[in-house]
N, C-alpha and C positions, 0 to 999 in steps of 0.2 A: 593516749589518754590525756588527762589534764595536767597542766604544769603548775608547780607551786612557786610562790614568790616570797621574798623576805618580809617579815612583819615589822612595820614601822612602830615607833614608840609614840603613844598618844597619852593625853592627860586624863580627861574624864571619859570613862567608858561605861556604856550601858551593859547590863547583864541580860543575856539572851538564853532562854531555855529552848533548845532546838529539838523538836520531837520527831523521831524517825524510828521505824522498825528496820534496823539494818539487816536483819536476817530474812526479811520478807522475800519470798520467791515469786517473781513475776515472769510471765512468758515473754521471751524475746528481748529482755533488757534487765540490767542489774541496778535496781533502785539505789543500793548502797553506794555505788560509785559516785552517783550524782551528789549525794549528801556528804560524802567524804570530801569531794571537791568544794562544795559550797561552804561547809564549815571551815575548811582550810583558808578560804578567802575572807569569810566574815570575821574570823578571829583577828584579823588585822585591825578591826574597828571596835569589836565588842569582847567583853568577857563572856565566853560561850561554853555551855555544857550540852551534851547530847543525852537524851533519855528516850526510853521506849514509851509509846503512847499510854500504856497502862500505869506508868509511873508519873505522868505529867501532873496530875491533880495533887499528889503528895509533895511534889518538889517546887511547884510554881511560885509559892510565896517568897522564895528567895531570889526572884528574878524580876526585871522590869518589863520584859516582853516574853510571851511564849510563841515561838514560831513553829507552826505545824507544817511539816513537809511530807515526806514519803512515809506516811504512818499506816498504810495498808487499808483495806476495806473496813469501814466502820461496822459492816454487817457482822463481823466476827466478835465485836466487843461494844455493841450498841449501848447497853446500859451504863457501862463505865464511861463511854464517851459523853453521854448525856449528863452524867454526874460531873464530869470535868467541865463541860460547857456551863452548867449551872453554877458551879463553884467559882469559876473564873469571872462570870458576870457579877455574882454577888460580891466578890472581893475587888472588883474594878480593875482586874489585871488584863491588860491588852493582849489579845490573841491575834496573830498574824497567820492567816487571813482573818479579818474581822468576822465575828460570829453573826453579824447582821446579814450575811449573804443569803440570797434567795435561790441559789443554784443547788448543786449537788450536796452541799453541806446540810441542806434542809430536806434531803431526799429528792425524789424526781417528780414531785407534785408540780413543779414549775413547767414541766413538759405539757401537762394537761392544761395548766393555766394559760400558757403562751399559745397553745394550739387553739383553745377556745377564744382567745383574744385576736386571732388572725395573724399571728407572727409567722414568719417562714420557718417552721419547725416540722419535723416528721410527724405525721398524723398519729395521735396517741389517745388511747382510751384506757379505762380501768374497770369497765363492767361490760358484760356481754350484751346488754341492752343497747349499747352505743355502737355496736359493730357496723351499723349502716353508715357511720361517719368515716370509716376507713375505706381506702381503695380496695376493690375486689382483687385479690391475688391468691396464689396457691399456698404460700407460706407466710407465716407471721412470726414476729419476734416477741417473746415474753421475757420480761426481766423484772427483778424485785425493785420496788420503789427505793429501797435503801442499799442497793447493790453498787458495785464498782468493779472496774478491771474485769468485766465480763463474768463476774461471779454470779452463778444462778441463771445466766442467760440461756434460753433454749429456743429452738426453732419448732414451730407448731403448724401442722397442716390446718387449713381452714375448718375441716370437718371435726377437728379435735378442740376447737376453741371453747365450746360450751362445757368441756370436761375440766377446765382449769379452775383452780381456786383463786379468785380475784382479790383475796385479802393481801394488801400491800403488793399488788402486781400490776404492771403496765403491759399493754399489748400495742404493737406497732406493725405496719406492713414491712416486709423485707424489701428494701430498696435496691433496685438495680442501678448502682451509681458508678460514675467514672473513677472517682478517687475520693479519699478523705483528706481534709486539710484542717490544721489547727492553728489558731491565732493566740499568741501568748501576750498577756498584759501584766504590768505591775501597776496596781491601782487601776486607773482608767486610761493609762498610757500604753499604746502598742509598743512591743519590743521586737518581735520577729514572728515568722510563720514557717511551718513545715508541712509537707504533705507526703502521702504514701502513694506513689504512682501505681503500685500493684494493689488492687483491692483485697487480695488474698494475703497480703503481708502488711498488716496495719502498722507495725513498728519498724519497718524498713523505710525510714524517713529521709527526705531531702529538703534543702532550703527551698522556700516558695516565695516568689515575688508577687505580693497581692496587688490587685488593681484597686483603683479608688472605690469601685463598687464593692469589692471584697471587704475592704476595710470598713466601709459604711455598714455593711452587713454585720460584721463582728462587733463594731462599736455600738451598734444598736442594743445588743444584748448586754454588753458591759455597762452601758449607761442605765439600762433597766435594772440591773442588779444593784443592791444597796451596799456597795463596798467602795470605800475610799482608799484603804490601806490593805495591801495583800496581793496575792497572785491569782489571776484568773486565766483559764484556758477555754477558748470557744472552739468546740469541735463541730465540724460541718461536713456534709458530703455534697459533691458536685453531681447533680442528676444528669440523666441522658440529654435533657433539653438545655443544659448549661446553667441551671439555677443552683443556688446554694440553699441547703436546708440544715437547720440546727440539729445536731445529734446529741450534744451534751454541753452544759455550761458548768465546767468543773471549777469550783471555787473553794474546795476543802483542802485537797492535797494533790494537785495536778502534777503528774510526772512531766519534766521540762525538756527532756531529750537534749541536754546541754552539749553532749558530745557530738551532736549533729549540726552545730552552728559554728561559725568562725570564731577565733579567739577575740577579735574586736567586738563582735556582737555579744559574746559571753561576758566580756569585761563590762560592757555597758549594762547588761542585765544585772550583774552583781552590784554595780553602783546604784542602779535604780532600787534594788532590793534593800541595800544599806540605807538609802535615804528614806524609803518607806518605813523601815523598822524604827528609825529615829523619830519620824513623824508620829507613828502610832504610840510610841513610848510616852509622848507628851500628853496623851489622853488618859493616862493612868490616874485613877482616883486614889490619892494617898490617904 
């Protein structure tokens, strides 16, 4: 697991409210381990406290930055999350990742928008009248627009698509892909990539060396997103013909799989996160 280091003495220290649901149960990984590690490292540089996402709004006034990390699917507490976003914006309190993101933090409407704009993304619709825009296949994937971590995801035969309630629902073809790969960024700077060689084991990840074309693919979506400070994860699948298609642009609380990368890469990520937190703190409206 992760190693701890001694904490150096510093003078001026920012106050960071680190938002995490330490008890959240995820399939195939322990989110809490990642947050325990990250907070142990960030405490070297900041005065830091950890709170549950439902407590963030009440506590945030006492901090310079709110860092939202492994806070669980917003689907479970959408009203409270929207209230937190509105309160932080009104008070001018910086939230890491910035609330200007157009990816998953705003729901999955971006998949529809990017598909319509011709970006390399899995074909996506949200009404049965657009079914002719999807490839003809036997099975489709239906998922909530505000879902995460596969919550609410179902596989639907083509014959049953007209029986779905398309309120806040997306439908995509089930893709026969070679593997999934994720690209991790702090701000708009690439940090590392991981992939799942076995499509049936999404979270059994290994380090991935991206090609220049792979990085250009991922960078295109990060540059499209309206985020300067924060963490973004570009999830893609490699199709049978070798192309990459966007699966998700996760900019709310992406799991980082830090235990799957080398200590040197992990240290570099922590430094990038520290720098980004310092930069976003300067945007606070006093």
